[in-house]
N, C-alpha and C positions, 0 to 999 in steps of 0.2 A: 376379504381380499383373496385369501388362499383358495376359497371355494370357487371363486370366479376363474382363477387361473386353471384349476383342474377341469372346469367345464369347457374351456376354450382350447383349441389346438395350438400348435406351435406359432402360427401366424395370426393369432387373434380371431380365427374363424371357429365357429362351432364345430365340434368333432363330427357331427352328423347333421346334414341338411337334406330335407326333402320337400317337395312341393307336389300337391295334387292339383292339376289344372284341367278342369273339364273343358272339352271342346267339341264342336259339332261342325261338320262341313256337309253341304248339299251341293251336288254338281249335276246339272242337267243341260241337255242340248237337243237340238233337232237337226236333221239333215234333209233338206229339200233338194230334189234332183230334177233336171229337165234335159232333154236332148237339145243339142245346139250344133250349129255348123259355123266354123270359123275358117275362113280362107280355104274353103273346099274340104276341110277335115271334119269328120263327124266326131263330136266330143260330148261329154256329159258335163253340164254346169251344175255346181252345188251352191246352196246358200245355207250356212251353218251358224245359227245363233246359239250362244252358250251363256248360261248363268251359273255363277258359282258363289255360294254364300258360306261365310265362315264366322263362327262365334267361338271365342276362347275367353274364358273368365280371367279377370285380373288377379294376379297374385304378385305381391311385392317380392322381387328376387334380387334386391340390391345387395344383400349380404352373401349371396351365393358366389363362390369364386368363378372367375372367368378364365377358362383354359384355351379352348380352340374355337370359340364362337365369334362370328362376325355378322354384320348386317348384310343380307343378301343383295346382290345387284338387282335393280328393278328391270326385269326382263319379262317377255311374254310367258315363259314357264313359271316365273315367280308370281304372276297374276293369279295362278291357279294353285297356290301353295298355302298350307294351313299356317305356316310360321314364317315371319319375315326375317328370321335369323337362320343361319346355317351353323351347325354344331349343336352340341347337347347341353349347353350351359344356360340358355335362355329360351323361353317360349313366350312370344308376344301376345298380349291381349288383343282381341279383335272383335269387331262387330261390323262386317263389311260385305259388300256384294260386288262381284266383278261381272261386267257385261262385255261380251266380245262378239264379233261377227266376222266370219270367214267365208270367202267365195273361192271356189276352185274350178278349173277346167281340167277334166280327166280324159286321157286318151282311151282308145278302144280297149286296151288291156287294163285299164284302171290306173295307169301311171299318171301322176300329177304333172301337168304341163305348165299351169299357171296358178298362183295362189295370191290372194290379197286378204289381209287381216287387219282389224282395228279393234282395240280393246281399252277399257278404262275401269278402274276400281272406285267405288263410292263408299265412304266411311260414315257410319252412324254415330260413332263415338271417337273422341280424341285418344291417342296413344297414352299409356301410362307406364309401360315397361320399356326401359331403354337398355342399351348395351351396358352402360355404366350409369350410376346415379346422375352424372353430369352430362350425359348424352342429350342432344336436342331431340325433342319429340315432335312428331307430326301433329298439326292441328288443323290442317286443311280438310275439307269435306270430300275432296276428290283427288285422285292420283293424276299423274301425267298421262297423256294419251300414248299408247304404243301402237305403231303401225308397221306392217311388214308386207313386202311384195317379193315374190320369188317366181322364177320361171326356169324351165328346162328347154333347151334348144340344141339343135345341131348334134344329135346323138347324146353324148355324155357331158355336154357343157350345161352348167346351171348358173343362175344368177340369183342373188338374194340381197335385199336392201331392207334395213330396219331403221326406225326413227323413234325417238322418245321426245315428245313435245310437251312443254310446260304451258298450259293454258292460262295460268295465273300471271305469268310474266311474258306471255306471247313470244316464247323463244324455244329453239330446239336445244335440248339438253345433251343429247347423244345421237349419233347416227353411225351406221356402218354399212358397208357394201362389200360383197364378196362375189367372186367369179370363179 
């Protein structure tokens, strides 16, 4: 009993904890362009498919303390992130691919006039690393759809609208609009 107390820290945690988590991410995309004319304006229209693959090996992290880590919001930027957590206390296991498609209308100077984006992530394995041992884990094979439309008009005015749609329950989970 005395030896066990010496090996553990003040709060029952091991004095030293470390994890080696191998991970790999591959990101690739293409940009196709064509000249276009909208309402008498000469524009460039793009079509931009993107694929992003992430593999991170599972390591049990239940005994590691949790200081400043949280589950990241599911956003378009998070679709292209290696880790579903923000903070340094957890690294999520992953075997997934994200597919997204963006189309833009660019003005003569290359300034974006209109953008539409649609993306979704596909999972090859169920999650095993949670924020805490009691945290619910994802077991679906695909994420929600993320869609975004943005435009610039009348000089310095811009509009952006985003939506997160849950295809399993056929409902919108989150949406936002800004002007």
